[in-house]
MDAnalysis code that builds the backbone (N, CA, C; Angstrom):
import MDAnalysis as mda
import numpy as np

u = mda.Universe.empty(336, n_residues=112, atom_resindex=np.repeat(np.arange(112), 3), trajectory=True)
u.add_TopologyAttr("name", ["N", "CA", "C"] * 112)
u.add_TopologyAttr("resid", np.arange(1, 113))
u.add_TopologyAttr("resname", ["MET", "PRO", "TYR", "ILE", "ASN", "ILE", "ASN", "THR", "ASN", "THR", "ALA", "VAL", "SER", "LYS", "GLU", "LYS", "GLU", "ILE", "ALA", "VAL", "LYS", "THR", "ARG", "LEU", "GLY", "GLN", "ALA", "ILE", "SER", "LEU", "LEU", "PRO", "GLY", "LYS", "SER", "GLU", "SER", "TRP", "LEU", "MET", "VAL", "GLY", "PHE", "GLU", "PRO", "GLU", "THR", "SER", "LEU", "TYR", "PHE", "ARG", "GLY", "ASP", "GLY", "GLN", "GLN", "ARG", "ILE", "ALA", "PHE", "VAL", "GLU", "VAL", "SER", "VAL", "TYR", "GLY", "LYS", "ILE", "THR", "PRO", "SER", "ALA", "ALA", "ASP", "LYS", "LEU", "THR", "ALA", "ALA", "ILE", "THR", "ASP", "ILE", "LEU", "ARG", "GLU", "GLU", "LEU", "ASP", "ILE", "GLN", "GLN", "VAL", "TYR", "ILE", "LYS", "TYR", "GLY", "GLU", "VAL", "GLY", "ILE", "TRP", "GLY", "PHE", "ASN", "GLY", "SER", "ASN", "PHE"])
u.atoms.positions = np.array([
    [0.673, -1.081, 0.199],
    [0.050, 0.094, 0.241],
    [0.834, 1.233, -0.120],
    [0.877, 2.259, -1.033],
    [1.194, 3.649, -1.005],
    [0.662, 4.411, -0.283],
    [1.181, 5.264, 0.350],
    [0.570, 6.546, 0.760],
    [1.426, 7.777, 0.423],
    [0.898, 8.777, -0.027],
    [1.713, 9.862, -0.430],
    [1.103, 11.034, -0.057],
    [1.732, 11.830, 1.091],
    [1.482, 12.866, 2.070],
    [1.877, 14.266, 1.349],
    [1.202, 15.324, 0.860],
    [1.683, 16.288, 0.518],
    [1.150, 17.413, 1.537],
    [2.605, 18.471, 2.173],
    [2.458, 19.535, 2.732],
    [3.325, 20.565, 1.934],
    [2.120, 21.354, 1.903],
    [2.406, 22.700, 0.800],
    [2.049, 24.089, 2.039],
    [2.827, 24.982, 1.780],
    [2.281, 26.131, 2.048],
    [1.137, 27.292, 1.036],
    [0.555, 26.319, 0.541],
    [0.288, 27.108, -0.855],
    [-1.434, 26.510, -0.939],
    [-2.336, 27.154, -0.660],
    [-3.661, 26.968, -0.403],
    [-4.267, 25.463, -1.420],
    [-5.113, 24.615, -1.406],
    [-5.188, 23.662, -2.623],
    [-6.821, 23.780, -2.488],
    [-7.452, 24.212, -3.587],
    [-9.045, 23.811, -4.257],
    [-9.698, 22.544, -4.155],
    [-10.345, 22.228, -3.706],
    [-11.211, 20.773, -3.698],
    [-10.814, 20.151, -5.130],
    [-11.139, 21.275, -6.356],
    [-10.780, 21.038, -7.727],
    [-9.775, 20.404, -7.457],
    [-8.408, 21.378, -7.633],
    [-6.895, 21.020, -7.695],
    [-6.413, 19.311, -7.190],
    [-7.443, 19.835, -5.795],
    [-7.039, 18.234, -4.715],
    [-7.298, 17.145, -5.578],
    [-8.426, 17.137, -5.969],
    [-9.327, 15.694, -7.184],
    [-8.109, 16.126, -8.154],
    [-7.434, 16.699, -8.868],
    [-7.069, 16.644, -9.950],
    [-5.617, 15.947, -9.392],
    [-4.672, 16.851, -8.527],
    [-3.497, 15.886, -8.270],
    [-3.849, 14.338, -8.019],
    [-4.564, 14.330, -6.993],
    [-5.054, 13.062, -6.638],
    [-5.150, 12.141, -7.950],
    [-5.628, 12.450, -8.740],
    [-5.925, 11.819, -9.721],
    [-4.764, 10.959, -10.682],
    [-4.312, 12.382, -10.909],
    [-2.799, 12.185, -11.477],
    [-1.786, 10.852, -10.436],
    [-1.889, 11.135, -9.234],
    [-0.989, 10.660, -8.650],
    [-1.322, 9.313, -8.629],
    [-2.548, 8.545, -9.051],
    [-3.378, 7.547, -8.806],
    [-2.333, 6.814, -10.472],
    [-2.330, 7.495, -11.583],
    [-1.766, 7.040, -12.154],
    [-0.633, 7.040, -12.127],
    [0.256, 8.099, -11.554],
    [2.004, 8.247, -11.596],
    [2.199, 6.252, -10.492],
    [1.413, 6.652, -9.567],
    [1.879, 5.202, -8.796],
    [2.277, 4.278, -9.732],
    [1.904, 3.467, -10.544],
    [2.176, 2.619, -11.191],
    [3.937, 2.181, -11.354],
    [3.918, 3.479, -11.599],
    [5.481, 3.670, -12.025],
    [6.470, 3.121, -10.702],
    [5.691, 2.452, -9.563],
    [6.133, 1.891, -9.121],
    [5.780, 0.162, -8.793],
    [7.131, -0.822, -9.193],
    [6.483, -1.857, -9.872],
    [5.423, -2.819, -8.728],
    [4.247, -3.441, -8.969],
    [3.102, -3.822, -8.391],
    [2.237, -3.005, -7.785],
    [1.957, -1.825, -7.693],
    [1.866, -0.302, -7.131],
    [0.422, 0.143, -7.876],
    [-0.573, 0.435, -7.352],
    [-1.424, 0.588, -8.251],
    [-2.814, 1.488, -7.642],
    [-3.305, 2.495, -8.329],
    [-4.004, 3.178, -7.348],
    [-5.346, 2.595, -6.641],
    [-5.572, 1.472, -6.530],
    [-6.474, 0.739, -5.667],
    [-5.891, 0.238, -4.731],
    [-4.754, 0.582, -4.076],
    [-4.318, 0.548, -2.583],
    [-3.772, 2.014, -2.246],
    [-3.736, 2.536, -2.908],
    [-3.394, 4.298, -3.275],
    [-3.907, 5.204, -2.480],
    [-3.330, 5.627, -0.967],
    [-3.823, 6.918, -0.275],
    [-3.168, 7.840, -0.176],
    [-3.913, 8.889, -0.472],
    [-3.206, 10.586, -0.467],
    [-3.902, 11.618, 0.157],
    [-3.040, 12.015, 1.077],
    [-3.201, 13.016, 1.855],
    [-2.783, 14.617, 1.869],
    [-3.317, 15.253, 2.178],
    [-3.290, 16.770, 2.103],
    [-3.168, 17.667, 3.058],
    [-1.904, 18.405, 3.252],
    [-1.996, 19.225, 4.534],
    [-1.663, 20.739, 3.833],
    [-2.522, 21.460, 3.477],
    [-1.925, 22.615, 2.661],
    [-2.034, 24.215, 3.551],
    [-1.265, 24.826, 3.412],
    [-1.234, 25.951, 3.934],
    [-0.526, 26.077, 5.089],
    [0.448, 24.852, 5.028],
    [1.229, 24.191, 6.051],
    [2.407, 25.571, 6.292],
    [3.024, 25.793, 7.474],
    [3.990, 26.724, 7.537],
    [5.437, 26.126, 6.939],
    [5.333, 26.340, 6.059],
    [7.278, 25.975, 5.554],
    [7.948, 26.769, 5.081],
    [8.784, 26.680, 5.291],
    [10.304, 27.927, 5.428],
    [11.326, 27.172, 4.434],
    [11.815, 27.692, 3.561],
    [13.510, 26.807, 2.949],
    [14.201, 27.980, 3.027],
    [15.245, 27.803, 3.493],
    [16.630, 29.188, 3.860],
    [16.151, 29.906, 4.154],
    [15.284, 29.860, 5.325],
    [14.553, 31.163, 6.220],
    [13.490, 31.552, 5.451],
    [12.976, 31.436, 4.116],
    [12.369, 31.994, 3.500],
    [10.858, 31.361, 3.366],
    [9.987, 32.181, 4.047],
    [8.415, 31.006, 3.872],
    [7.458, 31.508, 2.952],
    [8.221, 32.339, 1.989],
    [7.048, 33.366, 0.829],
    [7.067, 32.208, -0.317],
    [8.347, 31.499, -0.746],
    [8.216, 30.485, -1.797],
    [6.902, 29.203, -1.526],
    [6.575, 29.148, -2.700],
    [5.412, 28.202, -2.998],
    [6.447, 27.029, -3.136],
    [6.094, 25.615, -1.702],
    [6.986, 24.743, -1.894],
    [5.800, 23.847, -1.431],
    [6.903, 22.727, -1.654],
    [5.995, 21.467, -0.982],
    [7.148, 20.354, -0.211],
    [6.546, 19.373, 0.345],
    [7.560, 18.598, 0.981],
    [6.531, 17.414, 0.788],
    [6.763, 16.217, 0.582],
    [5.848, 15.142, -0.217],
    [6.779, 13.967, 0.824],
    [5.881, 13.205, 1.073],
    [5.893, 11.786, 1.767],
    [5.359, 11.006, 0.922],
    [6.208, 9.907, 0.467],
    [6.021, 8.646, 0.167],
    [6.317, 7.167, 0.861],
    [5.358, 6.649, 1.435],
    [6.192, 5.547, 2.130],
    [5.336, 3.992, 1.316],
    [6.022, 3.517, 1.267],
    [5.630, 2.220, -0.042],
    [5.679, 1.008, 1.368],
    [4.742, 0.154, 0.848],
    [5.128, -1.410, 1.855],
    [5.737, -2.151, 0.727],
    [7.369, -2.541, 1.369],
    [7.690, -3.452, 0.834],
    [9.019, -2.008, -0.240],
    [9.906, -2.773, -1.028],
    [10.904, -2.059, -1.357],
    [10.810, -0.969, -2.869],
    [11.649, 0.158, -2.854],
    [11.263, 0.508, -3.857],
    [13.254, 0.922, -4.758],
    [13.076, 0.559, -5.708],
    [14.370, 0.787, -6.722],
    [14.591, 2.172, -6.978],
    [15.799, 2.363, -7.303],
    [16.294, 3.797, -7.085],
    [15.473, 4.244, -8.885],
    [15.472, 2.997, -9.543],
    [15.224, 4.137, -10.901],
    [13.454, 4.200, -10.860],
    [12.896, 3.561, -10.234],
    [11.500, 3.318, -9.725],
    [11.142, 4.786, -9.164],
    [11.999, 4.942, -8.060],
    [12.043, 6.463, -7.295],
    [12.255, 7.568, -8.286],
    [13.422, 7.316, -9.180],
    [13.617, 8.323, -9.819],
    [12.389, 9.047, -10.991],
    [11.428, 8.074, -11.498],
    [10.824, 8.167, -12.331],
    [9.218, 8.614, -11.160],
    [9.297, 8.082, -10.032],
    [7.643, 9.026, -9.514],
    [8.130, 9.825, -8.919],
    [9.311, 10.502, -8.863],
    [10.101, 11.812, -8.289],
    [9.367, 13.072, -9.418],
    [10.060, 12.663, -10.577],
    [9.746, 13.531, -11.706],
    [8.480, 13.550, -11.984],
    [7.397, 12.495, -11.931],
    [6.286, 12.733, -12.199],
    [5.771, 13.427, -10.855],
    [5.551, 13.246, -9.939],
    [5.060, 13.706, -8.506],
    [5.571, 15.391, -8.977],
    [6.841, 15.693, -8.864],
    [7.283, 17.241, -9.190],
    [6.303, 17.505, -10.204],
    [6.063, 17.472, -11.734],
    [5.481, 17.438, -12.468],
    [3.913, 17.874, -12.192],
    [3.240, 16.848, -11.713],
    [1.728, 17.255, -11.291],
    [2.054, 18.283, -10.144],
    [2.307, 18.428, -8.856],
    [2.876, 19.596, -8.175],
    [3.109, 21.223, -8.996],
    [4.147, 21.040, -10.201],
    [4.299, 22.120, -10.951],
    [3.382, 22.806, -11.482],
    [2.184, 21.811, -11.817],
    [1.663, 22.266, -13.248],
    [-0.050, 21.938, -12.625],
    [-0.139, 21.297, -11.705],
    [-1.648, 21.680, -11.159],
    [-1.467, 22.977, -9.883],
    [-0.516, 22.987, -9.532],
    [-0.339, 23.682, -8.237],
    [0.521, 25.074, -8.410],
    [1.149, 25.204, -9.251],
    [2.291, 25.965, -9.739],
    [3.085, 25.856, -8.555],
    [3.778, 25.081, -8.062],
    [4.461, 24.549, -7.027],
    [5.929, 24.503, -7.083],
    [6.951, 24.910, -7.292],
    [8.373, 24.996, -8.222],
    [9.116, 24.586, -7.254],
    [9.399, 24.246, -5.925],
    [10.287, 23.813, -5.283],
    [9.525, 22.593, -4.751],
    [9.771, 21.479, -4.567],
    [9.273, 19.970, -4.431],
    [10.267, 19.001, -3.831],
    [10.239, 18.651, -2.516],
    [11.353, 18.174, -2.046],
    [10.232, 16.969, -1.497],
    [10.825, 15.232, -1.862],
    [10.260, 14.266, -1.624],
    [10.820, 13.313, -0.620],
    [10.531, 12.616, 0.093],
    [11.040, 11.767, 0.988],
    [10.612, 9.687, 0.914],
    [10.853, 9.594, 0.736],
    [10.850, 8.337, 0.504],
    [11.133, 7.029, 1.813],
    [9.987, 6.199, 1.841],
    [10.463, 5.166, 2.989],
    [9.458, 4.030, 2.665],
    [10.635, 2.973, 2.845],
    [10.373, 1.848, 2.914],
    [9.371, 1.406, 4.271],
    [8.243, 0.617, 4.032],
    [7.508, 0.028, 5.094],
    [7.939, -1.451, 5.205],
    [8.216, -2.103, 6.154],
    [8.502, -3.786, 5.936],
    [6.780, -4.102, 6.928],
    [6.371, -3.660, 8.024],
    [4.976, -4.158, 8.481],
    [3.493, -2.867, 8.474],
    [3.024, -3.076, 7.653],
    [2.121, -2.672, 7.510],
    [0.931, -2.896, 7.759],
    [0.054, -2.064, 8.947],
    [-1.732, -2.395, 9.534],
    [-2.389, -2.663, 9.004],
    [-3.485, -3.095, 8.801],
    [-4.846, -2.752, 8.118],
    [-6.145, -3.558, 8.927],
    [-6.480, -2.805, 9.602],
    [-7.875, -3.378, 9.973],
    [-8.173, -4.368, 10.628],
    [-6.913, -4.601, 11.532],
    [-6.518, -4.574, 12.621],
    [-5.651, -6.082, 12.994],
    [-5.354, -5.982, 11.412],
    [-4.301, -6.923, 11.322],
    [-2.865, -6.363, 10.479],
    [-1.666, -7.228, 10.280],
    [-0.394, -6.801, 9.404],
    [-0.129, -7.468, 8.073],
    [0.061, -6.681, 7.145],
    [0.392, -6.991, 6.331],
    [1.970, -7.813, 5.685],
])
């Protein structure tokens, strides 16, 4: 199960949220064995974020958590896709992405 959480200091309308979620649902297939059917996406808009002491830039910090392993080449492709999506949909030019591989993931009272 992949989980993508987007923290940004930018306001995100419901329309843009749905557009980003939809495009992430397509992009997640860049990771082998992953699909939108198990993808969870979270949005934390209008968060206080500072980079180099500046809080005025449109910026996003994205966390991608994946049950299992991620190959570097697949992560490279997903990073490019996420960056393009946030630039095109939300006009965010500064996009930072953190990947996490999860060995145990709980769901509805039991673990994978």
